N, C-alpha and C positions, 0 to 999 in steps of 0.2 A: 504492500500499500503506500503508494505516495505521500508527499507532506502534506500538498494541497487536499488530496483526498479525505484526508485528517482535520484537515480545518475542514471541510466544506460540513465533515460528518460533525464535527463538535460544534460547529454555528450552529447547524441544523438540531442539533441536540438541546444546547442553551438558550434556544429560543424557545422549542418545549418546553422545559423545564419552566422557563420566565411565564410563556402562557398559561400554563394549569395553576404555576402560584398565585398569579391575577386575577385568575376564573375565582379559585378558594378566597380569595382574599376580598372575594366583593366586588370588585374592578369587570365586570362581565364582556362590559365592551371592547376592553383594553384588551383584556385577556384574546377575544377573539381577534383582533386584531391582529395580535402577535403571532398567533395560532396560525396565520395566513402566511409567515414568512418563509415557515417550516418548507413547504413542498418549494417558494419559490428559491431560498437556499439551495435545494438541492437540484433544481433543474439547472441552475446558474453552474452547480458543479457539474454536472452532465454536461453542459455546452461549451465549457472548461476545458472537459477531458476531449471531446470531438473535434477543435480548433485543430488545426493542422500544425504541426510541430515545424520549427524555423530552423 
């Protein structure tokens, strides 16, 4: 696993944890907003991995 793959996975996991924390702390709208970051981060990681290497 490359370093950038690990960074993408850690970022997605941290945003998931943040969204769960916000949801259960009463900030439901903010928790929902942050939860949309998870697939966005993962798709960005996939996009970066499919770009041609120079």
